[in-house]
N, C-alpha and C positions, 0 to 999 in steps of 0.2 A: 324259725320264726321269730322266737324270742329278741333276736340278734336284729331283725329289720325293726323293730318295734324301739329297740335302744338308741339305733343310728338315728332317729328322727326326733329331735328334741321339741320341734312343735307339733307331732302329736303326742309326746308323751303330758306336753302342758294342757293341752285340750281336753285330755285323756281326764287329767288330777282337775282342773279347773271346772270341767263341766259334772263331775261324780259328785265333786265334795259337796257342792250346792245343790246336786239332785237325790240322786238314791241314797247318799251318805246322810240325808236329812229324813230321809222317812226310815232307816236303821235307828236312827236318835231319837227322833220323835217318838218311835213306836216301843222303847223302852223306859226314858228318863220319867212316864208317870208313873212306874210302877212302885219304886223304891218309895215315894213319899205318900202312897195310899193313905195308912193310919194318917199320915197328919191332915193331910186333905180334906179327909172325912170327919176329921174333929176340926177342922177351921171354918167349914161348912155349918156344921151344927152351932159353934159357938158364934159365926154371924147370926146365923135365924135368931139365937136365944135373945141377941144383942139388939134386935131388930125388933122381934116381937114378941118377946119376954116367956117363948115358951122352946122345951127341947123338943127336938125330930124324934121321931120313932125312928128304931132303928132300919127299918126298912125303906123308909123314907130317904134316909141316906145315902143305902145302896142304891134306889134306885138313881138318885142325883149323881151319885160317884159313876154309875153305869153310860148315865147320860154325857158324862164329861168326857167317857172315854170313847163312848161310841161316835159323838159329836168329832172325833178326828176320822173315824172313816165315812162321815156324811163330807165332812169337808173335802176329802182324798175324790169321792166320786165330783163331785162339783168339780174338782180341778181337773178330772180328767176327760168331764165333758166341754171343759175350757182349753184342755192343752191343744185341739186340734184346729180349733179356729184361731189359734195367737201361732202355732206354728207355720199354717197358711201366711199368715198376714204378716207377722211380723220376723218370720222366721224360726229357725231350732234357737241358734242361740241369742238372742236377744228373747225368746221366750222364757228360757231360763233364768236370764238376768232379771225379767218383768217379775217374773214370780218370785221374786227375797221378798217383792216389798210387804206380801202376803205372811214370809215367816217372820219380820221383820215388826211388823206391827202385832202381830200373836204374840213374837217373844216380847214385846213392852206391855202388852196387856196383862199376860201372866206372870211377869215379874211385878208390876205394883197393883198385884192381886190383893195381896194381905195387909199391904198401905193403904189401899182405899176398903177397906173392909168388904170385899164384894166377889165372892166366888163365883160369879158370873162372869165376871174377868178371864178368866180359868176356860169358862168353856165358850166362851168367843175365839178366845186363842187357841184352843185346839182345832175352832173350826178355820180360823186362818190358817193355824200349819197345815192342817189337813189337805188344803187347796194348794198350797207349793208343792207339798209333797205329792198330789195328785198329778200336777203338773209334771215334776222331776222325774215321776217313775215312767211317763211315758215319752216325755221329749227327750229324756238323756241317753236312753237307747236308740231311739231314732236319729238322733243328730250324730253317733259315735258310729253308727252301722252306714250312716251316708257317708261320711267321714272317712271309712277305713278302704285300706287298699284292699283288692278282691282277697289275696291269699292269705291275710292276716286280720280276715271281717268279724271272725269270729272272736277272736282273742279282742282286739279292738274292742268289738260290741260289748262284747261280754265280759268285759273290765269293770262294768258299776256294777257287777255281782259282790265283787270283794268288797267294794267301797259300801254296798249296803251292808255286810256281815261287820263292817269295822265300824259303822254306825250303831248297830245294835250293841257290838262291846265298850265301844265308848259311853255308849248311855247308860250300860248295866255298871261298868266301872266307875265314872262320875255319881251313879247314886249309889254307891255305898255311905252307909253310916259316915265313916273317916274322911271324906270329901262334901260331896256337898249332899246326902243324902238324908242330913238332919233335919232337925224340927225348924230350926232358925236359918236354915241356909235351901231352903225347896224352892222356893218362889225364885232364888238363883239359880239355882239347877234346871228351870223349867223354861228361862229364858235364852240357858244355853246355846239353845239353837241359834241365835242370834248370830253365833261367832262361824260356822260354817257359812253364812249368808253372803257374809261382809269378807270372809274370803275369795268367796266365786267371785265377788263385787270387784274384788282388784284384780283376782286373775282372769278372768275369762274375757272380758273385752281386749286382752291381748291376742285373742285366738281367733283363727277365722272361723265365716259362716260357712256350712254344710255345701260342698263344692257342688252336690247336687241338686240343691234349693237355689243357688246363684244359676245355676245354666239351665234347667229346665224350668222352674216358677218363675224366675226374676228373666230370664234367658239373656243373661249378661255373662259372654262368654270371656272378657279379661277379667271380670274378679273372679269368675269361676278358676281361671289360671293360676291368678295370685294364690287364691286360697291353697290350690294344690301344692303350690312352692313352699307356703309355709309348713302344710302339714309335711311333705315326703324331702324336704331338702334338695338337695343339687341332684335330680336324679332325672332321667330322660321320663318326659311324662309324655311321650307322643302316644304309646299303644293306649296307656288308660285314658287320655283324653277322646281317642278314637269312638275308646268305648261309651266314654259319656254321649258323645255327640249322637252316636248308634241309638243310644238310651232318648234321647232327646227328640230325634227322626218319630221313632216308634210311636211317641206321645204327644204329636205334635197335634194342635188343635184341641187337643182334652185339656179342662179345665179341672182343677181340684174338686172332688168328689165330697159330695157329703154322707151324711149318715141314711138316708134313704135313697141315694141313688147306689148306695153300696148294694143292699138289699133288693135293688130292682135289677143289677147288674147280672148276668147272667155267667159272665167272665171272670166272678170274683167267686161264683158260690163255692166252691173249695175251700179256697184262702177261709172264708166265712166261717165254714162248717168248722174247719182245723181250729181256727181262733176263738169259737165258743167253745171248743171241746177244752183246749189246752188254757185258756183264759179261768176258766172254769174252775179245773183239775188243780190249778197250785195252792188252791185255798183248800178244797174240796180231799184234796189228799190227808187233810188232816195234821200238816205240822205245826201247824199254830195250835191245834190241839195238844198235841204233844208237847211242845211249853208251858201251855197252859196245866196240864197233870204232871208236870216235873216236879214241882212243890210236893205234890202230896206223896209220888215214888219218893221224893228224897228224905221226908219225912220217915216214910215207912222205911226205909233203908239204914234208920240209924241217923240221919245227918241230924245234928244239932240245929235247931230252930234258928240261931244267930247265926250259923255256917251255911246256910241254903243259899242266903243270898251270893257268897261265893264258887255255889256251884255253878247257880243258872250264869254266872258268867261262861263257865267250860261250853254250857248250850250254844252260844254267841260263840266261841274261839272254834268250835266244831266246825259251823257253817262257815266260817269263816278261810277255814284251812283246804276246807274241799272248792270253797268257790274260786280259791285261788288254782288251784289242781284242774278243774274242770278249765280254767281259761288256757292253761299251758296244752293242753289236752283236744280240746274243741275242735281245731282245724286240724288235727293226724287222726282223729277217729270218728268224727263229723258229729251233728248235730239228735242224728235218730238213737242212736246208741246210749249217748248219755242222755238221753231221754226214759227211754226203753228200761235200761241199766236203773236208775235211780227211782222209778216208780216200783218195779220189781223187786227191786232190793228193798223197799218200802213196804210192798206185800209180806215181805218175809220177817221183817221187823213186827209185823202189826200182829202177824200172828204167831210169835214169839214174845210181846206184849200181853197177847190177848192170854196166851196158856198162863204167864208169870202172875198177871194180874190175878186169874184163878185160884191160883196154887199159893198165892202171898201167905196166907194165914196158916196154912198146911205146912209149909218147909219153909226150914229159917232162912235158908238162901237165898229164896224167889225173890227180894224184893229187890239184890244186887244185878239177877238177871233181867229185872225190869227197870234198873240202872241204865245197863249196859245197850238195852232196845232202844232208849230216848235217845241216846247218843248216836246209836249204827243208825237210827231210822234220821236224825239232823245232819248225819252223813250222806248218809243215801240221797235227801233232799237237796243237798249242797251239791252236789254232783252234776247235777242236772235240773229238774225242775226249777232250783231256784232262781235260775241265772237264764238259762236257754229259752226258757219260755217266752221272756221279755224281748229278746231278739229275732224270734221266728216270723212276726209281723212285718219286720223291715226288710226280711229277706222273701217274702212271699206277695207281697203286694208290690205295686209300681207306685213310681213317685204320684201320683193325682189321687189315689187311693189311700196310702201309706198315713197321712192324719186321724183320718178316718176310721182307720183300722182300729189305733191305737184308741181312740176314745172307747170303741169297743172294748178291746182289752183290757182295759184300765178300768171302766165301768166294772166288770165282769169281776179283777179283779177285788174292787173294793164292796161291790154287794156281798160276796162271796165272803169276805172277809167280817162281814156284819152278821152276816146269816148264821157263820161259824160259832162266834160271838157269841151269837146270843143263844143260841139253842145248845151248844156243846153240854151245859151244869145240866139242862134236861136229861141230853141222851145219857149223860153220866146216871143220873137219879134213876133213868129209865130203865139202862143196861147194864150199868152196874159191871163187873168184870168182863162184858163184851161191846163196852162203850166204843172201841175201835174198829169192830165190825162194819161199819157203815164205809169211813175211810178207807181200810183197805180192800173193800170190796169197789171201791171207785178207782182205787188206785191201780190193782187188777183190769181194770176196762181202759184204764186211761193206755197202759201200757200195749195191754192188746190194740186199740185204735192208732196209734202211733204205729205199732211194726207192721199194719195194714194200711194206713191210710197218709201216710208223713215223710212226702218224697225227703232223699238227702241234698240238704243246698250246700255243703262242703265245696268250697273253691270253684260255684260257677257264677257269672255274670247275671248279674241281677237281669236282663234281659232274656238270659237261658231259662231263668228259673220262670219268670214269667210266660214265655213259651211252652214249656212242659205243663204248666197249670191251664193256659189255654186249650191244649188237646184235650186234658182230660175233662173241663167244663164243657167243649162244645162234643165230647164223643158219641157218635151216630151223627152228628152235624156235620160232614167232610168237607162241605163248601165254605164252613166256617172256620175253620182248622186251614184249610189251603188259603183262602186269604188271610189269615194273618202272618202265613210264612212268605 
């Protein structure tokens, strides 16, 4: 399967160009804010003192810093909500190109913040960067999933996941004090998100629009065929074009659905349930909480404070390695196994993590077990939930419902990211060593739900998947099932 991908230069360029300014941006922006935390808090206090002649209390600085960080999630939510209408109006490729305007504005504002002596510019810049990430996290997997051949759709669509993890690692690396994480260079670090945006603006215009968008949404057979040729190379496209025309015929006369259309439409009931569960589980499973707790465990394991920044890079590398592994196996072992396996492994890691935290002060080697659990949990998350979750809406919704479905999926992602970020410190204070119990419980329930209710979509045509769901949604209504078939 990998050989088929390597034979198509057009598809490889499309993957790189879409992901470098799409999900790579999310990973980068998520981590570049961590390294300069102390410097930005100091800048906030100094700016306030220079303006008003008074020092801020520590809790006010913490509140302003929390607001600065969480503004990114709010921007992501806004981006997720506008991603659907953008994808319908401008197309998948052009939506990614247009969203770079947000991150370039954000990079400019954050880069000028210290010169302008305005910490507010960082907050506004983070908001704009979040909007870009919200669009990219939705449109990127949708674009790749619609542009991929059926036999390697999982490999192509999931290729955004290694780019996300690569963004995490790059953000952690350039945030080192020896590179851009110093007090003098932190504005440059925050504005570094302009680089992948510029790369995408140079490369993505050379890539075609989604063939499905061109045929089904724009009803242009000629442009669809040209896009397929650029993506597939010199191969026989008759069978694939016939499949696309069959899908177009099945959707003839239907317009793109809005959010409320989905909630009123019985034919997507089970798809919506699956989207709500998986879209929430990817954050509520506690992976980001594991990242949050990593610094504490690294310190307890005896790692010197100045070395912890290097250890945290290892967590990003873990997710990068497993996302690559997931890419290679998704079209062989399927989506359900990767998701179930990932969440089930996280449950086991969570149980061991809870035990190790409980005994950390009593047994000398327990901190090292905690350390191993953190890496194992991140590996488990990377093998399935981290990437597979985002490609499921592409496969279970039809062309008319897909943009709105991604609006829901993306909104759940950003809302739950905000909830976990805001509540986790209180969960730690309230539950102590048992802080991971809520997360492992939700991971367990997610694994059960996937096992019972998520159908396997590996190697199936979109129309075949839609017909399966139609039977499930209209079970007990045989006349509806018969008319569809």
